[in-house]
matplotlib code that plots the C-alpha trace (Angstrom):
import matplotlib.pyplot as plt

x = [-3.8, -2.3, -3.7, -3.3, -4.6, -6.7, -8.9, -9.0, -11.6, -10.6, -12.7, -12.8, -9.7, -7.6, -5.1, -2.2, -2.6, -2.7, 0.6, 2.3, 1.4, 1.6, 4.5, 6.5, 5.6, 5.4, 7.8, 5.4, 5.6, 2.6, 1.4, -0.7, -4.4, -5.9, -7.4, -11.0, -10.5, -8.3, -11.4, -12.9, -10.0, -8.0, -4.5, -2.8, 0.4, 2.7, 5.2, 8.6, 7.0, 4.2, 1.3, -0.9, -3.1, -5.7, -7.2, -10.8, -12.9, -16.1, -18.8, -20.0, -16.5, -16.1, -12.6, -12.0, -11.1, -10.9, -10.6, -7.2, -4.4, -1.4, 1.9, 4.8, 8.4, 11.4, 13.2, 12.7, 15.2, 13.0, 9.9, 11.6, 13.0, 9.6, 7.9, 10.5, 10.1, 6.3, 6.7, 9.2, 6.6, 4.1, 2.0, 1.3, 2.7, 1.2, 3.6, 1.3, 0.6, 4.1, 4.7, 1.2, 1.5, 4.1, 4.8, 5.3, 6.0, 3.9, 2.8, -0.4, -0.8, -3.5, -3.4, -4.4, -8.1, -8.2, -7.9, -6.1, -2.9, -0.8, 2.9, 4.2, 7.3, 7.3, 9.8, 11.1, 11.8, 14.0]
y = [-7.5, -5.5, -3.2, 0.5, 2.2, 2.0, 4.9, 5.7, 8.0, 11.2, 14.0, 17.4, 19.4, 16.3, 16.7, 18.1, 15.4, 12.8, 14.2, 13.9, 10.2, 9.0, 11.2, 11.9, 8.7, 6.1, 7.8, 7.9, 10.7, 12.9, 13.0, 15.7, 15.0, 15.9, 19.4, 18.3, 16.0, 18.3, 20.5, 17.7, 17.8, 14.9, 13.9, 11.1, 9.3, 6.8, 4.3, 3.6, 0.4, 2.3, 1.4, 4.4, 5.4, 8.1, 10.1, 11.0, 13.4, 11.9, 14.1, 11.4, 10.1, 7.0, 5.3, 1.9, -0.1, -3.6, -3.0, -1.7, -1.3, -3.6, -2.1, -4.5, -3.7, -5.7, -6.7, -7.3, -4.5, -2.1, -3.2, -2.5, 0.9, 1.9, 0.9, 3.0, 5.9, 5.9, 5.6, 8.6, 10.6, 9.9, 7.1, 3.9, 0.7, -2.6, -5.5, -8.0, -9.9, -9.8, -13.5, -15.0, -16.0, -18.3, -16.5, -12.9, -10.5, -7.4, -4.6, -2.5, 1.2, 3.8, 7.0, 10.2, 9.5, 6.0, 4.1, 0.8, 0.3, -2.8, -3.0, -6.5, -8.2, -11.7, -13.9, -17.4, -19.7, -22.7]
z = [-24.9, -22.1, -19.5, -20.5, -17.3, -14.2, -13.1, -9.4, -7.9, -6.0, -4.4, -6.1, -5.4, -4.6, -7.4, -5.3, -2.7, -5.5, -7.0, -3.6, -3.4, -7.0, -8.2, -5.1, -3.2, -5.9, -8.3, -11.3, -13.9, -14.4, -18.0, -19.6, -20.0, -23.3, -23.2, -23.5, -20.5, -18.4, -17.7, -15.7, -13.2, -12.0, -13.1, -15.0, -14.0, -15.8, -14.4, -16.1, -17.4, -19.1, -16.7, -16.0, -13.2, -14.0, -11.1, -11.9, -9.9, -8.5, -7.1, -4.7, -3.9, -1.8, -1.6, -3.1, 0.0, -1.6, -5.4, -6.2, -8.8, -8.3, -9.5, -10.2, -9.5, -10.8, -7.6, -3.8, -3.2, -5.3, -3.3, 0.0, -1.2, -2.5, 0.8, 2.7, 0.4, 1.0, 4.8, 4.8, 2.8, 5.6, 4.0, 6.0, 4.4, 5.4, 5.0, 6.8, 3.6, 2.2, 2.2, 1.9, -1.7, -3.1, -6.4, -5.1, -2.3, -1.7, 0.4, 0.5, 1.1, 0.7, -1.3, 0.5, -0.3, 1.2, -2.1, -1.7, -3.8, -3.9, -4.9, -5.9, -7.1, -8.7, -7.0, -7.8, -4.8, -5.0]

ax = plt.figure().add_subplot(projection="3d")
ax.plot(x, y, z, "-o")
ax.set_aspect("equal")
plt.show()
């Protein structure tokens, strides 16, 4: 079994801000929603590795401040490049927990709606 997608809530009308973060900031590709679901609003994004994040409109929206998707990159260099890319796009990147786990390095950020997103790389230490 593998994870297909994670749905993240957004407020009505948040699609363009979501595109700026998930496509422009994280470098994910937008994928077309099926016609019967497109009428609900939102947007879907896919990483090169196939992981998807679906933005779903919630009427009574509240950001996910603790629960979050964690997206994995292949190298520490890629992690650093992505953090820099997000910062240059105007998104805050929190590196304070970068080295607090033995098996990986990471940073946290928030999408334009306040939802927490983690980006992680598995590392081997000798």
